[in-house]
matplotlib code that plots the C-alpha trace (Angstrom):
import matplotlib.pyplot as plt

x = [31.6, 29.2, 26.2, 27.6, 28.3, 24.8, 23.2, 25.3, 24.4, 20.7, 21.0, 22.6, 19.8, 17.2, 18.9, 19.2, 15.5, 14.5, 16.7, 15.2, 11.7, 12.5, 14.0, 10.8, 8.6, 10.7, 10.5, 6.7, 6.3, 8.4, 6.4, 3.1, 4.4, 5.5, 2.1, 0.4, 2.6, 1.8, -2.0, -1.9, 0.1, -2.5, -5.4, -3.9, -3.8, -7.0, -9.5, -11.8, -13.1, -10.4, -11.8, -11.0, -7.3, -4.7, -1.0, 1.8, 4.8, 7.9, 9.8, 7.1, 8.4, 11.7, 12.3, 11.6, 8.7, 7.1, 7.4, 6.0, 3.0, 2.3, 2.3, 0.0, -2.4, -2.4, -3.3, -5.7, -7.3, -9.6, -7.1, -6.0, -2.3, -0.6, 2.9, 5.3, 7.4, 9.7, 8.0, 4.4, 4.3, 7.1, 6.5, 7.2, 4.7, 2.0, 2.6, 2.3, -1.0, -2.4, -1.3, -1.9, -4.5, -2.5, -2.7, 0.5, 1.8, 4.7, 7.3, 10.7, 12.2, 15.0, 14.7]
y = [63.4, 60.9, 62.9, 66.0, 63.9, 62.4, 65.9, 67.3, 64.3, 64.8, 68.5, 67.7, 65.2, 67.8, 70.3, 67.8, 67.0, 70.7, 71.3, 68.3, 69.6, 73.0, 71.6, 69.6, 72.6, 74.7, 72.0, 71.8, 75.5, 75.6, 72.7, 74.5, 77.8, 75.9, 74.2, 77.6, 79.0, 75.9, 76.3, 80.0, 79.3, 76.6, 78.9, 81.6, 79.4, 77.4, 79.9, 82.0, 81.1, 78.9, 79.0, 82.7, 82.2, 82.0, 81.3, 81.7, 79.4, 80.1, 77.0, 74.6, 71.7, 71.6, 69.9, 72.9, 74.2, 70.8, 70.4, 73.9, 73.1, 69.8, 71.5, 74.3, 71.7, 69.7, 72.9, 74.3, 71.8, 74.3, 77.1, 78.1, 77.5, 79.0, 77.7, 79.7, 77.2, 77.6, 74.7, 74.1, 71.1, 69.2, 65.8, 67.3, 70.1, 67.6, 65.4, 68.4, 69.5, 65.9, 65.2, 68.5, 70.3, 73.5, 76.1, 76.2, 79.5, 79.4, 82.1, 83.0, 85.6, 86.3, 89.3]
z = [139.9, 138.3, 139.5, 137.7, 134.6, 134.6, 135.0, 132.1, 129.9, 130.6, 129.8, 126.4, 125.7, 126.5, 124.3, 121.4, 121.7, 121.7, 118.6, 116.8, 117.6, 116.3, 113.1, 112.6, 113.2, 110.7, 108.1, 108.5, 108.2, 105.1, 103.6, 104.3, 102.7, 99.6, 99.4, 99.7, 96.9, 94.7, 95.4, 94.5, 91.3, 90.3, 91.1, 89.0, 85.9, 86.4, 87.8, 85.6, 82.2, 80.8, 77.2, 77.1, 78.0, 75.3, 75.5, 72.9, 73.0, 70.9, 69.7, 70.8, 68.8, 70.8, 74.1, 76.4, 74.4, 74.2, 78.0, 78.5, 76.3, 78.0, 81.4, 80.2, 78.7, 81.9, 84.0, 81.5, 79.1, 77.4, 76.9, 73.4, 72.9, 69.8, 68.9, 66.7, 64.7, 61.7, 59.9, 60.6, 58.3, 60.0, 61.6, 65.1, 64.5, 63.3, 66.3, 68.6, 67.0, 67.2, 70.8, 72.5, 70.3, 69.6, 66.9, 64.8, 63.4, 61.0, 61.5, 62.6, 65.0, 62.6, 60.4]

ax = plt.figure().add_subplot(projection="3d")
ax.plot(x, y, z, "-o")
ax.set_aspect("equal")
plt.show()
């Protein structure tokens, strides 16, 4: 009886080791795929002549727009970024222009 119990225990240990190895392999493959996606995304934004690229951001003086502009500037330092804002002379707009070198365009999406 103890021999059978020992054989079953060893079998379960082998199965557990195989499952752990498979899980580690799957995690590694997923990590590599994500890295490839990130590399491709970065190449898409940063390749070619950056000085010819231009982006428009609506609501750039807000929290989401400001974060978007900061990320664009980090990925593409020589790109032109134009920001549509309701008040181009506001303190937030002036700070954005000074910190991230953007072109401000005053306007509204309301008719």
